[in-house]
C-alpha positions as CSV (number, residue, x, y, z in Angstrom):
1,M,9.0,-11.3,14.6
2,T,12.4,-10.0,15.4
3,K,13.3,-7.5,12.9
4,T,13.6,-3.9,13.5
5,D,12.8,-2.6,9.9
6,Y,10.1,-4.0,7.5
7,N,9.5,-4.0,4.0
8,V,6.1,-3.5,3.0
9,L,4.5,-4.0,-0.8
10,F,1.3,-2.5,-1.4
11,L,-0.4,-4.2,-4.3
12,C,-3.4,-3.2,-6.4
13,T,-4.5,-3.8,-10.0
14,G,-3.5,-0.5,-11.7
15,N,-1.0,1.1,-9.4
16,S,-2.1,4.4,-10.1
17,A,-3.7,5.5,-7.0
18,R,-4.3,3.6,-3.9
19,S,-1.3,1.3,-3.6
20,I,0.8,4.5,-4.6
21,L,-1.0,6.2,-1.8
22,A,0.0,4.0,0.6
23,E,3.3,3.6,-0.4
24,A,4.0,7.2,-0.4
25,Y,2.5,7.9,2.9
26,L,4.2,4.9,4.6
27,N,7.6,6.3,3.4
28,S,7.0,9.7,4.5
29,V,6.2,8.6,8.3
30,A,8.3,5.3,8.4
31,G,11.6,7.0,10.3
32,G,13.6,4.0,9.0
33,R,11.4,1.1,10.6
34,F,9.4,0.6,7.3
35,H,10.5,0.7,3.6
36,A,7.4,0.8,1.6
37,Y,6.6,-0.3,-2.1
38,S,3.8,-0.7,-4.5
39,A,2.9,-2.6,-7.7
40,G,0.1,-3.7,-9.7
41,S,-1.1,-6.7,-11.4
42,H,-1.8,-4.6,-14.6
43,P,-0.1,-1.3,-14.1
44,K,-1.3,1.7,-15.8
45,G,2.1,3.1,-16.6
46,A,1.2,6.3,-14.9
47,V,0.4,7.6,-11.7
48,H,-3.0,9.1,-11.7
49,P,-2.5,13.1,-11.5
50,L,-5.0,13.4,-8.4
51,T,-2.8,10.8,-6.7
52,L,0.1,13.0,-7.0
53,E,-2.0,16.2,-6.3
54,T,-3.4,14.6,-3.0
55,L,0.0,13.6,-1.6
56,R,1.3,17.1,-2.6
57,N,-1.5,18.9,-0.6
58,V,-0.1,17.0,2.4
59,D,3.6,17.8,1.6
60,I,4.6,14.2,0.7
61,E,7.1,13.9,-1.9
62,T,6.1,12.6,-5.2
63,G,9.3,12.6,-7.4
64,D,10.1,9.1,-7.3
65,L,6.5,7.6,-7.6
66,R,5.9,5.4,-10.7
67,S,3.2,2.9,-11.8
68,K,5.0,-0.6,-12.0
69,G,4.4,-4.3,-12.2
70,W,4.3,-6.6,-9.4
71,D,6.9,-9.0,-11.2
72,E,9.5,-6.3,-10.3
73,F,9.2,-7.4,-6.9
74,A,9.4,-11.3,-7.6
75,R,12.8,-11.2,-9.2
76,P,16.0,-12.0,-8.0
77,G,17.9,-9.3,-6.5
78,A,14.3,-7.7,-5.6
79,P,13.9,-6.3,-2.0
80,G,12.5,-9.2,0.3
81,M,9.4,-8.4,1.7
82,N,8.0,-8.7,5.2
83,F,4.2,-7.9,4.4
84,V,2.3,-8.0,1.0
85,I,-1.0,-5.8,1.5
86,T,-3.5,-5.9,-1.3
87,V,-5.6,-2.5,-1.5
88,C,-8.0,-3.4,-3.9
89,D,-10.6,-6.3,-4.4
90,S,-9.6,-7.0,-7.9
91,A,-5.8,-7.7,-6.9
92,A,-6.8,-9.7,-3.9
93,G,-8.8,-12.2,-6.0
94,E,-5.8,-12.6,-8.7
95,V,-2.9,-15.2,-8.3
96,C,0.2,-13.6,-7.1
97,P,3.6,-14.2,-7.8
98,V,5.5,-16.5,-5.2
99,W,7.1,-13.9,-3.2
100,P,10.9,-14.8,-1.7
101,G,10.8,-15.3,2.2
102,Q,7.1,-16.3,2.5
103,P,5.9,-12.6,3.8
104,L,2.6,-12.3,5.6
105,T,-0.3,-11.3,3.6
106,A,-3.3,-9.1,4.3
107,H,-6.2,-7.3,2.6
108,W,-7.1,-4.1,3.0
109,S,-10.1,-3.1,0.8
110,F,-10.5,0.7,-0.5
111,A,-13.0,2.0,-3.1
112,D,-11.2,3.1,-6.2
113,P,-10.8,6.8,-6.2
114,A,-9.7,6.7,-10.1
115,A,-13.0,5.2,-10.9
116,F,-15.1,7.6,-8.7
117,Q,-17.8,9.3,-10.9
118,G,-18.9,12.9,-10.2
119,S,-17.7,16.7,-10.6
120,E,-14.3,17.5,-10.4
121,K,-14.7,18.7,-6.9
122,E,-16.5,15.5,-5.7
123,V,-13.5,13.2,-7.3
124,R,-10.9,15.5,-5.4
125,A,-12.9,14.9,-2.1
126,F,-13.2,11.1,-3.0
127,F,-9.5,11.1,-3.3
128,R,-9.1,12.8,0.0
129,E,-11.4,10.6,1.7
130,V,-9.4,7.4,0.3
131,F,-6.4,8.6,1.5
132,R,-7.4,9.4,4.9
133,Q,-8.7,5.8,5.2
134,I,-5.3,4.6,4.1
135,R,-3.7,7.0,6.4
136,T,-5.7,5.3,9.3
137,R,-4.6,1.7,8.4
138,V,-0.9,2.6,7.7
139,D,-0.9,4.4,11.1
140,L,-2.2,1.3,13.0
141,L,0.6,-0.7,11.1
142,R,3.1,1.7,12.2
143,N,2.3,1.6,16.0
144,L,2.0,-2.5,16.0
145,P,4.6,-3.6,18.5
146,L,6.2,-6.1,15.7
147,A,9.3,-6.9,17.3
148,K,7.3,-8.3,20.4
149,L,4.6,-10.4,18.0
150,D,5.1,-13.7,16.8
151,R,4.0,-14.6,13.0
152,M,0.5,-15.7,13.9
153,A,-0.4,-12.6,16.0
154,T,1.3,-10.1,13.3
155,K,-1.3,-11.7,10.9
156,R,-4.1,-11.6,12.9
157,E,-3.4,-8.1,13.5
158,L,-2.9,-7.2,9.9
159,D,-6.4,-8.6,9.0
160,G,-7.9,-6.8,11.9
161,I,-6.4,-3.7,10.3
162,G,-8.0,-4.5,7.4
163,R,-11.4,-4.8,9.0
164,S,-11.0,-1.3,10.6
165,R,-12.7,1.7,9.6
């Protein structure tokens, strides 16, 4: 890959928690090298309140975040993606739109904090844990020497990040 900045689309089914956490975090640390987006195959239409709380607790801006469908990124005029990363198992199994430019795809599985059952304290803790996992993988992506890797090597690295703990 020879670019110096990259567009990344994080996909989930509902686009209310995991994909939003990944989008917001990557944009907060991207330094102009990455531009992150998120979408869902069946968007909830609203960002989960604990997603917003989790991000605010680590001083990440939440004002522009919204739940949206993935078709928004398959239309003419949409930003071209370099990477499309599914963050939930449901979205990984769905037939995705055809993305212009043939971006590299990967699957990074995370448990759904919005579906977690427990006390209010336990649910908040689970959101924080999933966010910690997302941060770890996004940081691995950020630190890849993408300009020095060819397409096949980049794909291997993305898949490897998805298997990391």
